[in-house]
C-alpha positions in Angstrom: 20.0 -12.9 7.7 16.7 -14.7 7.7 13.8 -12.4 6.9 10.1 -13.1 7.2 7.7 -11.0 5.1 4.1 -11.1 6.2 1.8 -10.2 3.3 4.5 -10.9 0.8 2.3 -11.5 -2.3 1.0 -8.0 -2.8 2.3 -4.8 -4.4 4.9 -3.8 -1.8 5.6 -7.4 -0.9 6.6 -8.6 -4.3 8.9 -5.6 -4.7 10.5 -6.3 -1.4 11.1 -10.0 -2.3 12.9 -8.8 -5.5 15.0 -6.4 -3.4 15.9 -9.1 -0.9 16.8 -11.5 -3.6 19.7 -9.2 -4.6 20.8 -8.5 -1.0 24.1 -10.3 -0.2 23.5 -10.3 3.5 20.1 -12.0 3.3 20.4 -15.7 3.1 16.7 -16.8 3.2 13.3 -15.3 3.1 9.9 -16.7 4.3 7.0 -15.2 2.3 3.8 -15.5 4.3 0.5 -15.1 2.3 -3.1 -16.2 2.9 -3.1 -18.0 -0.5 0.1 -19.6 -1.9 1.3 -17.8 -5.0 2.7 -19.4 -8.2 5.3 -16.7 -8.6 8.9 -17.7 -7.8 11.4 -15.4 -6.1 15.0 -16.2 -5.4 15.7 -17.1 -1.7 12.0 -17.1 -0.9 10.0 -20.0 0.5 6.2 -19.5 0.5 4.1 -20.3 3.6 0.3 -20.1 3.8 -0.9 -18.4 7.0 -3.7 -15.9 7.9 -2.8 -13.1 10.4 -6.3 -13.3 11.8 -6.2 -16.9 13.0 -3.1 -18.9 12.3 -0.1 -19.5 14.5 2.6 -17.1 13.4 5.2 -17.7 16.2 6.3 -21.0 14.5 7.1 -19.1 11.3 8.9 -16.2 13.1 11.3 -18.3 15.3 14.9 -17.8 14.3 14.2 -14.8 12.1 16.4 -11.8 12.2 13.6 -9.5 11.1 9.9 -9.6 10.4 8.4 -7.2 7.8 4.6 -6.7 8.3 2.9 -5.7 5.1 -0.4 -7.6 5.3 -3.4 -5.3 4.8 -6.8 -5.4 3.2 -8.8 -2.5 1.7 -11.6 -4.8 0.3 -14.4 -5.6 1.0 -15.1 -1.9 1.6 -18.7 -2.6 2.6 -17.6 -4.9 5.5 -15.6 -2.8 7.9 -15.7 -5.4 10.7 -13.9 -7.8 8.4 -11.3 -5.2 7.5 -10.8 -4.3 11.2 -10.1 -8.0 12.0 -7.4 -8.2 9.5 -5.9 -4.8 9.6 -6.0 -3.9 13.3 -6.4 -7.2 15.2 -4.3 -9.1 12.6 -1.5 -6.5 13.0 -1.7 -6.8 16.8 -1.3 -10.6 16.4 1.8 -10.1 14.3 3.3 -7.8 16.9 2.6 -10.3 19.7 4.1 -13.1 17.7 7.3 -11.0 17.1 7.6 -10.7 20.9 6.8 -14.3 21.6 9.4 -15.5 19.0 12.1 -13.2 20.2 12.6 -11.5 16.8 15.1 -8.6 17.2 13.7 -6.3 14.5 10.2 -5.4 13.2 9.5 -3.3 10.1 5.9 -2.2 9.8 4.2 -0.9 6.7 2.5 2.3 7.8 1.3 4.9 5.3 0.9 8.5 4.5 -2.7 7.8 5.5 -1.7 7.7 9.2 -1.3 11.5 9.2 -3.8 14.1 10.3 -4.9 16.6 7.7 -2.4 19.3 6.9 -2.0 22.3 4.5 -0.6 21.3 1.1 1.7 24.3 0.7 4.6 22.8 2.7 6.0 19.4 3.5 5.8 17.9 6.9 8.2 15.5 8.6 7.6 12.3 10.6 6.6 14.3 13.7 3.3 15.5 12.2 0.2 14.3 14.3 -1.0 10.8 13.5 -4.7 10.8 14.1 -5.6 10.1 10.5 -8.5 11.4 8.4 -11.7 10.6 10.3 -13.9 9.7 7.3 -11.5 7.2 5.8 -11.5 3.7 7.3 -8.1 3.1 5.8 -6.7 6.1 7.7 -8.5 5.2 10.9 -7.1 1.7 10.8 -3.5 2.9 10.1 -3.7 5.4 13.0 -5.0 2.7 15.4 -2.3 0.2 14.4 0.4 2.9 15.0 -1.0 3.6 18.5 -0.8 -0.1 19.2 2.8 -0.2 17.9 3.6 2.7 20.2 2.6 0.5 23.1 4.6 -2.4 21.7 7.7 -0.2 21.6 7.2 1.0 25.2 6.8 -2.6 26.4 9.7 -4.1 24.3 12.4 -1.4 23.9 14.9 -4.0 23.0 13.1 -4.7 19.6 14.3 -2.5 16.8 11.1 -1.1 15.3 11.0 0.7 11.9 7.8 2.3 10.4 7.8 3.2 6.7 5.1 5.7 5.7 5.0 5.5 1.9 2.8 7.5 -0.5 0.7 5.8 -3.1 2.5 2.8 -4.6 2.5 2.3 -8.3 4.1 -0.2 -10.7 3.1 -1.9 -13.9 3.0 -5.4 -12.4 0.5 -4.3 -9.7 -1.9 -2.8 -12.3 -4.5 -5.7 -12.3 -4.6 -5.7 -8.6 -4.9 -2.0 -8.2 -7.7 -1.9 -10.9 -9.7 -4.5 -9.0 -9.3 -2.9 -5.6 -10.0 0.7 -6.6 -11.7 0.9 -10.0 -13.8 -2.3 -10.1 -14.9 -4.7 -12.9 -16.8 -2.2 -15.1 -13.8 -0.2 -16.3 -12.8 -1.3 -19.9 -9.1 -1.6 -19.6 -8.4 -1.0 -23.3 -9.9 2.4 -23.0 -7.0 3.6 -20.8 -5.1 4.9 -23.8 -3.8 8.5 -23.6 -5.6 9.3 -26.8 -8.9 8.0 -25.4 -8.8 10.1 -22.2 -9.9 13.6 -23.4 -10.3 15.2 -19.9 -9.6 14.8 -16.2 -11.3 16.5 -13.3 -9.5 19.5 -11.9 -10.3 19.4 -8.2 -9.1 22.3 -6.0 -6.7 21.1 -3.3 -6.2 17.7 -4.8 -2.4 17.2 -4.5 -0.9 13.8 -3.6 2.4 12.0 -3.6 3.3 8.7 -5.2 6.3 6.4 -5.4 7.3 3.4 -7.5 6.7 0.1 -5.7 10.2 -1.1 -6.7 11.7 1.9 -4.9 9.6 1.2 -1.8 10.9 -2.4 -1.9 14.4 -1.0 -1.7 13.4 1.2 1.2 12.1 -1.8 3.1 15.3 -3.7 2.3 17.4 -0.8 3.7 15.2 -0.8 6.8 15.7 -4.5 7.3 19.5 -4.5 6.8 20.4 -1.1 8.4 20.7 -0.3 12.1 17.9 2.3 12.1 14.8 2.9 14.1 11.7 5.0 14.0 9.5 6.3 11.2 10.5 7.2 7.6 8.4 9.1 5.0 8.8 7.6 1.5 7.7 9.5 -1.6 9.1 10.6 -5.0 9.0 13.9 -6.8 7.0 15.6 -8.2 3.8 16.1 -6.1 1.0 15.1 -8.4 -1.9 17.4 -9.1 -4.5 17.9 -11.9 -2.0 19.9 -14.0 0.7 17.1 -13.8 -1.9 14.4 -14.4 -3.2 16.2 -17.4 0.3 16.6 -18.8 1.0 12.8 -18.3 -2.3 11.8 -20.0 -2.3 14.6 -22.5 -5.8 15.5 -21.4 -7.5 18.8 -20.7 -8.7 19.8 -17.2 -12.4 20.2 -16.4 -13.2 22.0 -13.2 -15.0 19.8 -10.7 -15.7 20.6 -7.0 -14.5 18.3 -4.3 -18.1 18.1 -3.1 -19.3 16.9 -6.5 -16.5 14.4 -6.9 -17.2 13.0 -3.4 -20.9 12.8 -4.1 -20.3 10.8 -7.3 -17.9 8.4 -5.5 -20.4 7.9 -2.7 -23.4 7.3 -5.0 -21.5 4.8 -7.2 -20.1 3.0 -4.2 -23.5 2.7 -2.5 -24.8 1.2 -5.7 -22.0 -1.2 -5.9 -20.8 0.1 -9.3 -17.3 0.6 -8.1 -15.4 -0.5 -4.9 -14.0 2.8 -3.6 -15.9 4.6 -0.8 -15.8 8.4 -0.7 -13.4 8.4 2.3 -10.6 7.9 -0.2 -11.4 11.3 -1.8 -11.3 12.8 1.7 -7.9 11.1 2.3 -6.4 12.4 -1.0 -7.6 15.9 -0.1 -6.5 15.8 3.5 -3.2 14.1 3.8 -0.1 16.2 4.0 2.8 16.5 1.5 5.6 14.5 3.2 9.2 15.6 3.6 11.5 12.6 2.9 14.7 14.1 4.2 15.1 11.5 6.9 14.8 8.6 4.5 17.4 10.0 2.3 19.9 10.9 5.1 19.5 8.0 7.5 18.4 5.2 5.2 20.4 6.3 2.3 17.2 5.9 0.2 16.9 7.7 -3.2 14.0 7.0 -5.5 15.0 5.9 -9.1 11.6 6.6 -10.7 9.7 9.8 -10.6 6.1 9.9 -9.3 5.0 11.0 -12.8 6.7 8.0 -14.5 5.3 5.6 -11.9 1.8 6.8 -12.5 2.2 6.6 -16.3 3.5 3.0 -15.9 0.5 2.1 -13.8 -1.9 3.4 -16.4 -0.2 1.5 -19.2 -0.2 -1.6 -17.0 -3.9 -1.4 -16.4 -4.5 -1.0 -20.2 -2.3 -4.1 -20.8 -3.8 -6.1 -18.0 -0.3 -6.5 -16.4 0.2 -8.5 -13.2 2.3 -11.0 -11.3 1.3 -14.6 -10.6 0.2 -14.0 -7.0 -3.5 -14.0 -5.9 -3.6 -10.2 -5.2 -1.9 -9.2 -8.5 -2.7 -11.9 -11.1 -4.9 -10.7 -14.0 -6.8 -14.0 -13.8 -7.9 -13.5 -10.2 -11.0 -11.6 -11.2 -12.1 -14.5 -13.3 -13.3 -14.7 -16.9 -14.9 -11.4 -18.0 -14.3 -10.3 -14.3 -17.2 -12.4 -13.2 -15.7 -13.2 -9.8 -15.5 -9.5 -9.1 -19.1 -8.9 -10.1 -20.6 -11.8 -8.1 -18.6 -10.7 -5.1 -21.0 -7.7 -4.8 -18.2 -5.2 -5.6 -17.1 -4.2 -2.1 -19.3 -6.6 -0.1 -16.8 -9.5 -0.1 -13.6 -10.4 -1.7 -13.9 -11.8 -5.2 
């Protein structure tokens, strides 16, 4: 097989490249990224291309499958720019798949595509997909799935798979995740368990996570198996304040969702950190996903618990871990994180 991975240099992409390197039925991989990485992966040839403007058809011709992972969550103060990449860029990928005659398309959807749901039961892939209104990330994911619905109706001969993973954690993505969500002012060495005395205990805050390496394996299975449709991807246990306190050996301090959201909103508006309050709404609103279909039809079984994946991420942030790709490399933020600071923290990419 020849596989093309769009957005191959990020968290999920690097994990997928590792999984494809070990797949005997995959002969070659084209990794498409906006900026050429220095990292080397077996079987992978890097190609620079931007989903917003470059010709993708030439890179897709002759492929047995295209995996679309490219997505941006920064700059969070420039929603028009994010829409051009996330929604219009995804549409260009789908059109290029059709024009190049690629027989299979695997798309990186998300738990964020789902409408709000009660947290006391797990939902399957049939749950409504209208997103969480106050989260741009969720709105964009819902819109792209609607466009993919149309693509499937118009091209029923293309095998389309949608993976809807929970939060993706791994040590090697720590520097990238810190930049995207926490910003330049967090002193990484302070993320020691003994230096985190307390965490906020927010009612209703329950979320799922999964190790990025396990998600890479799920994408590999989607590429190489004769399956179609959506698959929820998450590991046990569901994470809440009690579990996070156990992992970090911290005590819980009651904080209302309203207070947490207000703090996030104020610090984001002041450009002190890059995460808008919609991410709080997303964490509080998205459902708990049932992953039975992924286990039964994909044969996917996570090898790392959600708790261990989170603990690995925290250690990775403390140790400034990363991979030599532009989204994940520790040096991307610049000396003393100066590139992140001069970018306006959420106004433009550093």
